[in-house]
FIGU-544188 format. One record per residue: residue number from 1; z, x, y of N, C-alpha, C in turn. Coordinates in nm, 2 decimals. Atoms other than C-alpha are relative to their C-alpha. Layout:
% FIGU-544188
num	n_w	n_u	n_v	ca_w	ca_u	ca_v	c_w	c_u	c_v
NUM	Z	X	Y	Z	X	Y	Z	X	Y
...
END
This chain:
% FIGU-544188
num	n_w	n_u	n_v	ca_w	ca_u	ca_v	c_w	c_u	c_v
1	0.00	0.08	-0.12	0.00	0.00	0.00	0.00	0.09	0.12
2	0.00	-0.08	-0.12	-0.07	0.12	0.35	0.13	0.01	0.06
3	-0.13	-0.02	-0.07	0.22	0.27	0.54	0.00	-0.08	0.13
4	-0.01	0.06	-0.13	0.35	0.08	0.84	-0.01	0.10	0.10
5	0.02	-0.11	-0.10	0.22	0.29	1.13	0.12	0.01	0.09
6	-0.12	-0.02	-0.09	0.51	0.44	1.33	-0.05	0.08	0.12
7	0.04	-0.08	-0.11	0.35	0.71	1.54	-0.16	0.02	-0.01
8	0.14	-0.03	0.01	0.01	0.88	1.48	-0.06	-0.04	-0.13
9	0.06	0.06	0.12	-0.22	0.72	1.23	-0.15	0.03	-0.01
10	0.14	-0.02	0.02	-0.56	0.80	1.08	-0.03	-0.08	-0.13
11	0.04	0.07	0.12	-0.74	0.57	0.84	-0.12	0.08	-0.06
12	0.10	-0.08	0.07	-0.96	0.73	0.57	-0.10	-0.10	-0.06
13	0.10	0.10	0.04	-1.29	0.54	0.50	-0.10	0.07	-0.09
14	0.10	-0.04	0.10	-1.52	0.58	0.20	-0.12	-0.09	0.02
15	0.12	0.07	-0.01	-1.88	0.48	0.23	-0.08	0.00	-0.13
16	0.09	0.02	0.12	-2.08	0.34	-0.07	-0.14	0.03	0.05
17	0.13	-0.04	-0.04	-2.41	0.52	-0.03	-0.11	-0.09	-0.04
18	0.10	0.10	0.05	-2.60	0.25	-0.22	0.00	-0.12	0.09
19	-0.01	0.12	-0.08	-2.48	-0.05	-0.02	0.03	0.03	0.15
20	-0.04	-0.04	-0.14	-2.36	0.14	0.29	0.12	-0.07	0.05
21	-0.12	0.07	-0.04	-2.05	-0.07	0.29	0.11	0.11	0.01
22	-0.12	-0.09	-0.01	-1.73	0.11	0.41	0.13	-0.06	-0.04
23	-0.13	0.04	0.05	-1.39	0.08	0.25	0.11	0.09	0.06
24	-0.11	-0.08	-0.04	-1.06	0.18	0.40	0.09	0.03	-0.12
25	-0.06	-0.04	0.13	-0.93	0.37	0.10	0.14	0.06	0.02
26	-0.13	-0.06	-0.01	-0.62	0.53	0.25	0.04	0.02	0.15
27	-0.06	-0.02	-0.14	-0.40	0.62	0.55	0.07	0.13	0.00
28	-0.07	-0.12	-0.02	-0.28	0.95	0.68	0.08	-0.01	0.13
29	-0.08	0.02	-0.12	0.01	0.95	0.93	0.08	0.13	0.02
30	-0.08	-0.12	-0.04	0.21	1.21	1.12	0.12	-0.05	0.08
31	-0.13	0.03	-0.07	0.57	1.16	1.22	0.08	0.13	-0.01
32	-0.07	-0.13	0.02	0.84	1.41	1.12	-0.07	0.09	-0.10
33	0.08	-0.07	0.09	0.61	1.50	0.84	-0.13	-0.07	-0.02
34	0.13	0.06	0.03	0.26	1.42	0.71	0.01	-0.09	-0.12
35	-0.01	0.09	0.12	0.22	1.12	0.47	-0.14	-0.05	-0.02
36	0.13	0.06	0.04	-0.08	1.00	0.28	0.03	-0.10	-0.11
37	-0.01	0.10	0.10	-0.11	0.68	0.07	-0.13	-0.07	-0.01
38	0.12	0.08	0.02	-0.40	0.48	-0.07	0.02	-0.14	0.06
39	0.00	0.13	-0.06	-0.49	0.15	0.09	-0.04	-0.11	-0.09
40	0.02	0.12	0.08	-0.55	-0.20	-0.02	-0.15	-0.01	-0.05
41	0.14	0.01	0.04	-0.93	-0.16	-0.04	-0.04	0.11	-0.10
42	0.04	-0.11	0.08	-0.92	0.14	-0.27	-0.04	-0.05	-0.14
43	0.04	0.05	0.13	-0.95	-0.07	-0.59	-0.14	-0.05	0.01
44	0.13	0.05	-0.02	-1.26	-0.24	-0.46	-0.10	0.12	0.01
45	0.09	-0.12	-0.01	-1.40	0.11	-0.37	-0.02	0.06	-0.13
46	0.01	-0.06	0.13	-1.32	0.24	-0.72	-0.11	-0.08	-0.08
47	0.10	0.09	0.08	-1.52	-0.06	-0.87	-0.14	0.03	0.04
48	0.13	-0.03	-0.05	-1.81	0.06	-0.66	-0.04	0.15	0.00
49	0.03	-0.14	0.02	-1.80	0.43	-0.75	0.09	0.10	0.07
50	-0.09	-0.10	-0.06	-1.52	0.59	-0.55	0.09	0.05	-0.10
51	-0.09	-0.07	0.09	-1.31	0.84	-0.74	0.12	0.05	0.08
52	-0.12	-0.05	-0.08	-0.95	0.92	-0.63	-0.01	0.14	0.03
53	0.00	-0.14	-0.05	-0.91	1.24	-0.44	0.07	0.09	-0.10
54	-0.06	-0.09	0.10	-0.83	1.54	-0.67	0.15	0.03	0.03
55	-0.13	-0.04	-0.04	-0.52	1.63	-0.47	0.10	-0.12	0.00
56	-0.08	0.12	-0.01	-0.40	1.27	-0.47	-0.04	-0.10	-0.12
57	0.05	0.07	0.11	-0.45	1.13	-0.82	0.08	-0.13	-0.04
58	-0.08	0.12	0.02	-0.17	0.87	-0.82	-0.02	-0.10	0.11
59	0.03	0.10	-0.10	-0.28	0.55	-0.65	0.12	-0.07	0.06
60	-0.12	0.07	-0.04	0.07	0.42	-0.61	0.10	0.09	0.08
61	-0.10	-0.09	-0.06	0.24	0.73	-0.46	-0.02	0.02	0.15
62	0.01	-0.05	-0.14	0.31	0.82	-0.10	0.03	0.15	0.00
63	-0.01	-0.15	-0.01	0.25	1.19	-0.06	0.05	0.05	0.13
64	-0.06	-0.05	-0.12	0.45	1.39	0.19	-0.01	0.15	0.00
65	0.01	-0.15	-0.01	0.42	1.74	0.33	0.04	0.03	0.15
66	-0.04	-0.05	-0.13	0.56	1.94	0.62	-0.12	0.05	0.08
67	0.12	-0.05	-0.07	0.21	2.07	0.70	-0.11	-0.09	-0.04
68	0.12	0.08	0.03	-0.13	1.90	0.70	-0.05	0.04	-0.14
69	0.05	-0.02	0.14	-0.25	1.86	0.34	-0.13	0.09	0.01
70	0.10	-0.09	-0.01	-0.49	2.14	0.27	-0.14	-0.06	-0.03
71	0.13	0.07	0.04	-0.76	1.91	0.12	-0.06	-0.07	0.13
72	0.04	0.06	-0.13	-0.78	1.75	0.47	-0.03	0.11	0.10
73	0.01	-0.11	-0.10	-0.73	2.06	0.68	-0.13	0.09	-0.02
74	0.11	-0.08	0.04	-1.01	2.24	0.49	-0.14	-0.06	0.05
75	0.12	0.06	-0.04	-1.26	1.99	0.63	-0.04	0.03	0.15
76	0.01	-0.03	-0.14	-1.22	2.12	0.98	-0.05	0.15	0.03
77	0.05	-0.13	-0.03	-1.38	2.42	1.16	0.12	0.10	0.02
78	-0.10	-0.11	-0.02	-1.18	2.75	1.16	0.03	0.01	0.14
79	-0.04	-0.02	-0.14	-0.98	2.78	1.48	-0.03	0.14	0.06
80	0.04	-0.14	-0.04	-1.08	3.15	1.49	-0.15	0.01	0.03
81	0.15	-0.01	-0.03	-1.45	3.06	1.53	-0.02	0.04	0.15
82	0.03	-0.05	-0.14	-1.61	3.22	1.84	-0.03	-0.12	0.09
83	0.04	0.11	-0.08	-1.74	2.88	1.95	0.10	-0.12	0.00
84	-0.10	0.10	0.02	-1.41	2.69	1.89	0.02	-0.08	0.13
85	-0.03	0.07	-0.12	-1.37	2.61	2.26	-0.11	-0.11	0.03
86	0.11	0.09	-0.01	-1.71	2.44	2.26	0.02	-0.12	-0.09
87	-0.03	0.11	0.10	-1.61	2.24	1.95	0.11	-0.09	0.06
88	-0.11	0.08	-0.05	-1.29	2.13	2.11	-0.05	-0.09	0.12
89	0.06	0.07	-0.12	-1.48	2.02	2.43	-0.08	-0.12	-0.05
90	0.09	0.11	0.05	-1.73	1.82	2.22	0.08	-0.12	-0.04
91	-0.08	0.12	0.05	-1.45	1.61	2.07	0.11	-0.03	0.09
92	-0.10	0.04	-0.10	-1.24	1.59	2.38	0.14	0.03	-0.05
93	-0.13	-0.04	0.05	-0.95	1.78	2.23	0.04	0.12	0.09
94	-0.05	-0.10	-0.10	-0.74	2.00	2.48	0.03	0.13	-0.07
95	-0.04	-0.12	0.07	-0.61	2.25	2.23	-0.01	-0.03	-0.15
96	0.03	0.02	0.15	-0.66	2.31	1.85	0.12	-0.07	-0.06
97	-0.09	0.08	0.07	-0.47	2.04	1.67	-0.07	-0.07	-0.11
98	0.08	0.04	0.12	-0.59	1.97	1.32	0.00	-0.15	-0.02
99	-0.01	0.15	0.02	-0.46	1.61	1.31	-0.10	-0.07	0.11
100	0.09	0.06	-0.10	-0.64	1.53	1.64	-0.14	0.03	-0.03
101	0.13	-0.04	0.04	-0.95	1.71	1.52	-0.05	-0.10	-0.11
102	0.04	0.09	0.10	-0.96	1.49	1.21	-0.03	-0.14	0.07
103	0.02	0.13	-0.06	-0.92	1.18	1.43	-0.12	-0.01	0.09
104	0.10	0.00	-0.10	-1.17	1.27	1.70	-0.14	0.03	-0.06
105	0.13	-0.05	0.06	-1.44	1.44	1.48	-0.05	-0.09	-0.11
106	0.04	0.07	0.12	-1.44	1.22	1.17	0.00	0.08	-0.12
107	-0.01	-0.10	0.11	-1.44	1.54	0.96	-0.09	-0.04	-0.12
108	0.10	0.04	0.11	-1.75	1.42	0.76	-0.06	0.13	-0.06
109	0.06	-0.11	0.07	-1.89	1.66	0.50	-0.12	-0.04	-0.08
110	0.12	0.04	0.09	-2.23	1.66	0.31	0.04	-0.02	-0.14
111	-0.04	0.01	0.14	-2.04	1.68	-0.02	0.06	-0.13	-0.04
112	-0.06	0.13	0.03	-1.88	1.34	0.00	-0.04	-0.10	0.11
113	0.03	0.10	-0.11	-1.89	1.02	0.21	0.13	-0.06	0.05
114	-0.13	0.04	-0.06	-1.54	1.02	0.35	-0.01	0.02	0.15
115	-0.01	-0.01	-0.14	-1.47	0.97	0.72	0.14	-0.03	0.05
116	-0.13	0.02	-0.05	-1.15	0.99	0.92	-0.01	-0.08	0.13
117	0.02	0.10	-0.11	-1.11	0.70	1.17	0.13	-0.01	0.08
118	-0.11	0.03	-0.09	-0.88	0.65	1.47	0.01	-0.15	0.01
119	0.00	0.14	0.01	-0.78	0.29	1.40	0.04	-0.07	0.14
120	-0.05	0.08	-0.12	-0.73	0.02	1.67	0.12	-0.09	-0.05
121	-0.12	0.07	0.04	-0.38	-0.11	1.62	0.04	-0.11	0.09
122	-0.02	0.12	-0.07	-0.25	-0.44	1.73	0.07	0.02	0.14
123	-0.08	-0.02	-0.13	-0.01	-0.30	2.00	-0.06	0.09	0.09
124	0.06	-0.10	-0.09	-0.26	-0.06	2.15	-0.07	-0.08	0.12
125	0.06	0.06	-0.11	-0.39	-0.14	2.50	-0.11	0.10	0.06
126	0.10	-0.08	-0.07	-0.70	-0.02	2.69	-0.06	0.10	-0.10
127	0.05	-0.08	0.11	-0.87	0.11	2.37	-0.14	0.05	0.03
128	0.13	-0.06	-0.01	-1.16	0.35	2.39	-0.04	0.08	-0.12
129	0.04	-0.07	0.12	-1.36	0.47	2.09	-0.15	0.03	0.01
130	0.14	-0.03	0.02	-1.69	0.64	2.01	-0.03	-0.01	-0.14
131	0.04	0.02	0.14	-1.87	0.55	1.69	-0.15	-0.04	-0.02
132	0.13	0.04	0.03	-2.20	0.49	1.52	0.00	-0.15	-0.04
133	0.02	0.14	0.04	-2.32	0.13	1.49	-0.03	-0.01	-0.15
134	0.02	0.02	0.14	-2.32	-0.01	1.14	-0.13	-0.09	-0.02
135	0.11	0.09	0.03	-2.63	-0.16	0.98	-0.13	0.02	0.07
136	0.12	-0.02	-0.08	-2.89	-0.01	1.21	-0.13	0.02	-0.08
137	0.11	-0.02	0.08	-3.12	0.09	0.93	-0.07	-0.13	-0.04
138	0.05	0.13	0.04	-3.16	-0.27	0.82	-0.05	-0.08	0.12
139	0.04	0.09	-0.12	-3.17	-0.44	1.16	-0.11	0.06	0.08
140	0.11	-0.06	-0.07	-3.42	-0.20	1.30	-0.13	0.01	-0.08
141	0.13	0.01	0.08	-3.67	-0.26	1.02	-0.03	0.13	-0.08
142	0.03	-0.12	0.08	-3.62	0.07	0.83	0.05	-0.01	-0.14
143	-0.06	0.02	0.13	-3.48	-0.08	0.51	-0.10	0.04	-0.11
144	0.10	-0.03	0.11	-3.81	-0.05	0.31	-0.09	0.11	0.05
145	0.09	-0.10	-0.05	-3.98	0.21	0.53	0.08	0.12	0.05
146	-0.07	-0.12	-0.05	-3.89	0.57	0.62	-0.05	0.02	0.15
147	0.06	-0.02	-0.14	-4.09	0.53	0.95	0.08	-0.08	0.10
148	-0.08	0.07	-0.10	-3.82	0.45	1.21	-0.03	0.04	0.14
149	0.02	-0.06	-0.13	-3.97	0.64	1.50	-0.04	-0.10	0.10
150	0.04	0.10	-0.10	-4.12	0.33	1.66	0.08	-0.13	-0.01
151	-0.07	0.13	0.03	-3.85	0.08	1.55	0.09	-0.04	0.11
152	-0.09	0.05	-0.11	-3.63	0.08	1.86	-0.01	0.10	0.11
153	0.00	-0.08	-0.12	-3.60	0.20	2.21	0.14	-0.02	0.07
154	-0.13	0.00	-0.07	-3.25	0.28	2.34	0.01	0.13	0.08
155	-0.01	-0.12	-0.08	-3.16	0.52	2.61	0.15	0.03	0.03
156	-0.13	-0.04	-0.02	-2.85	0.71	2.68	0.06	-0.07	0.13
157	-0.06	0.07	-0.11	-2.62	0.51	2.91	-0.03	-0.14	0.01
158	0.05	0.14	0.00	-2.79	0.18	2.83	0.12	-0.09	-0.04
159	-0.10	0.09	0.03	-2.55	-0.11	2.84	-0.04	-0.10	-0.11
160	0.03	0.09	0.11	-2.52	-0.33	2.53	0.10	-0.12	0.01
161	-0.09	0.11	0.00	-2.34	-0.66	2.45	0.03	-0.04	-0.14
162	-0.05	0.04	0.14	-2.15	-0.81	2.16	-0.01	-0.15	-0.01
163	0.01	0.14	0.03	-2.18	-1.15	1.99	0.08	-0.02	-0.13
164	-0.08	0.03	0.12	-1.92	-1.28	1.75	-0.08	-0.08	-0.10
165	0.07	0.06	0.11	-2.05	-1.39	1.41	0.09	-0.05	-0.11
166	-0.10	0.04	0.10	-1.77	-1.57	1.23	-0.06	-0.06	-0.13
167	0.07	0.06	0.12	-2.02	-1.74	0.99	-0.06	0.10	-0.09
168	0.06	-0.11	0.08	-2.12	-1.40	0.85	0.07	0.00	-0.14
169	-0.05	0.02	0.13	-2.08	-1.42	0.47	0.07	0.13	-0.06
170	-0.06	-0.13	0.05	-1.97	-1.05	0.43	0.13	0.03	0.08
171	-0.11	-0.03	-0.08	-1.72	-1.03	0.71	0.03	-0.11	0.11
172	-0.03	0.11	-0.09	-1.55	-1.32	0.89	0.03	0.05	0.14
173	-0.02	-0.06	-0.13	-1.48	-1.08	1.18	-0.13	0.08	0.05
174	0.12	-0.07	-0.03	-1.84	-0.96	1.21	-0.04	-0.01	0.15
175	0.04	0.00	-0.14	-1.96	-0.86	1.56	-0.14	0.06	0.01
176	0.13	-0.05	-0.03	-2.33	-0.82	1.64	-0.01	0.08	0.12
177	0.02	-0.08	-0.12	-2.44	-0.55	1.88	-0.15	-0.02	0.04
178	0.13	0.03	-0.04	-2.74	-0.64	2.09	-0.03	0.07	0.13
179	0.03	-0.06	-0.13	-2.93	-0.48	2.38	-0.01	-0.12	0.10
180	0.00	0.11	-0.10	-2.97	-0.68	2.70	-0.12	-0.09	-0.01
181	0.11	0.08	0.03	-3.30	-0.81	2.57	0.02	-0.09	-0.12
182	-0.04	0.08	0.12	-3.11	-0.98	2.28	-0.06	0.05	-0.13
183	0.04	-0.06	0.13	-3.25	-0.74	2.02	0.12	0.05	-0.08
184	-0.12	-0.03	0.09	-3.01	-0.70	1.73	-0.01	0.15	-0.04
185	0.00	-0.14	0.03	-2.93	-0.33	1.69	0.09	0.04	-0.12
186	-0.10	-0.03	0.11	-2.64	-0.34	1.44	0.12	-0.08	0.02
187	-0.13	0.07	0.00	-2.28	-0.43	1.40	0.11	0.10	0.04
188	-0.13	-0.08	-0.01	-1.93	-0.30	1.50	0.04	0.03	-0.14
189	-0.04	-0.04	0.14	-1.81	-0.11	1.19	0.12	-0.09	-0.04
190	-0.10	0.09	0.06	-1.58	-0.31	0.96	0.14	0.05	0.03
191	-0.14	-0.05	-0.02	-1.28	-0.08	1.02	0.05	-0.03	0.14
192	-0.04	0.03	-0.14	-1.28	-0.19	1.39	-0.02	-0.15	0.02
193	0.05	0.14	-0.04	-1.42	-0.55	1.37	0.11	-0.10	0.02
194	-0.10	0.11	-0.01	-1.11	-0.76	1.31	0.08	0.01	0.13
195	-0.07	-0.01	-0.12	-0.91	-0.63	1.60	-0.08	-0.02	0.12
196	0.09	0.03	-0.12	-1.21	-0.63	1.84	-0.03	-0.14	0.00
197	0.04	0.15	0.01	-1.31	-0.98	1.72	0.11	-0.08	0.07
198	-0.11	0.07	-0.05	-0.96	-1.11	1.80	0.02	0.02	0.15
199	-0.01	-0.02	-0.14	-0.95	-0.95	2.14	-0.11	-0.06	0.08
200	0.11	0.06	-0.08	-1.29	-1.07	2.25	0.02	-0.15	0.00
201	-0.03	0.14	0.00	-1.20	-1.42	2.13	0.11	-0.05	0.09
202	-0.11	0.03	-0.09	-0.89	-1.40	2.33	-0.03	0.02	0.15
203	0.05	-0.01	-0.13	-1.10	-1.33	2.64	0.02	0.14	0.06
204	-0.02	-0.14	-0.05	-1.03	-0.95	2.67	-0.14	0.05	0.04
205	0.13	-0.06	-0.04	-1.30	-0.77	2.87	-0.03	0.13	-0.07
206	0.04	-0.11	0.07	-1.50	-0.50	2.71	-0.12	0.07	0.07
207	0.12	-0.07	-0.05	-1.77	-0.24	2.79	-0.05	0.08	-0.12
208	0.06	-0.08	0.11	-2.01	-0.09	2.54	-0.14	0.05	0.04
209	0.12	-0.06	-0.04	-2.30	0.15	2.60	-0.04	0.11	-0.09
210	0.05	-0.11	0.09	-2.52	0.40	2.42	0.04	0.13	0.05
211	-0.04	-0.13	-0.03	-2.37	0.74	2.42	-0.11	0.10	-0.04
212	0.11	-0.09	0.04	-2.66	0.90	2.23	-0.07	-0.08	-0.11
213	0.08	0.07	0.11	-2.93	0.80	1.98	-0.10	0.11	-0.06
214	0.09	-0.09	0.07	-3.15	0.98	1.72	-0.09	-0.09	-0.08
215	0.09	0.06	0.09	-3.46	0.87	1.54	-0.03	0.10	-0.11
216	0.03	-0.09	0.12	-3.49	1.01	1.19	-0.06	-0.09	-0.11
217	0.07	0.07	0.11	-3.65	0.92	0.86	0.08	-0.11	-0.06
218	-0.08	0.09	0.07	-3.36	0.72	0.74	0.08	-0.10	0.10
219	-0.07	0.08	-0.11	-3.19	0.59	1.06	0.12	-0.07	-0.05
220	-0.13	0.06	0.05	-2.86	0.53	0.88	0.10	0.00	0.11
221	-0.10	-0.01	-0.11	-2.65	0.65	1.17	-0.08	0.06	0.12
222	0.09	-0.05	-0.10	-2.87	0.67	1.47	0.03	-0.05	0.14
223	-0.04	0.04	-0.14	-2.71	0.48	1.76	0.15	0.02	0.01
224	-0.14	-0.03	-0.02	-2.38	0.63	1.88	0.04	-0.06	0.13
225	-0.04	0.07	-0.12	-2.19	0.42	2.13	0.14	0.04	0.05
226	-0.14	-0.01	-0.06	-1.89	0.44	2.36	0.04	-0.14	0.03
227	-0.05	0.14	0.00	-1.67	0.13	2.35	0.14	0.00	0.07
228	-0.13	0.02	-0.07	-1.38	0.02	2.57	0.03	-0.15	0.00
229	-0.05	0.14	0.00	-1.17	-0.30	2.54	0.14	0.00	0.05
230	-0.13	0.01	-0.05	-0.86	-0.41	2.71	0.09	-0.04	-0.11
END
């Protein structure tokens, strides 16, 4: 079961490469020590191909350590790298802090499909996050074709808008992302959708714009946005 967040929290997300659905498989927290435990979606993830992490083979255990678990720390760039200052600047981290680097960078590796997410908690105010839109490959017409170069036109800094989609059969908190011409670009990722959905429905103001975009042969993660909500 997920730990009740007390201080700093990171959710660990696994992506099914076949369906591209993301599952919150665990939680890493930092208080007096570091703690890791698996989450409620881990069993669904296992049914779809996820294998428990080698260092954490007991699904029911809460693991504790005085230092950041090596299996997570090893995903980060060495702090002795010559270009470490540029890396810190890229992820808006003031000084080398492995926990913050996991949270800000996502710590994705080509050898697996894990990602470390800074969650939006219920008591947080004025939330700002940067993330890739979900489902872009499908909604931009690249599902059956590798030619995505003419599929969309978005520009850095372009304002976008959100549309609640409670009738969505896969996620009752689904939120469509559209450009100002009402073209469907993708969705808010599932690990953010519930809290964002509730805030928008409550009338909270938000801003969302394109931070960057890439056109590639697969267009799986090609629209990177910056998002703010009260």
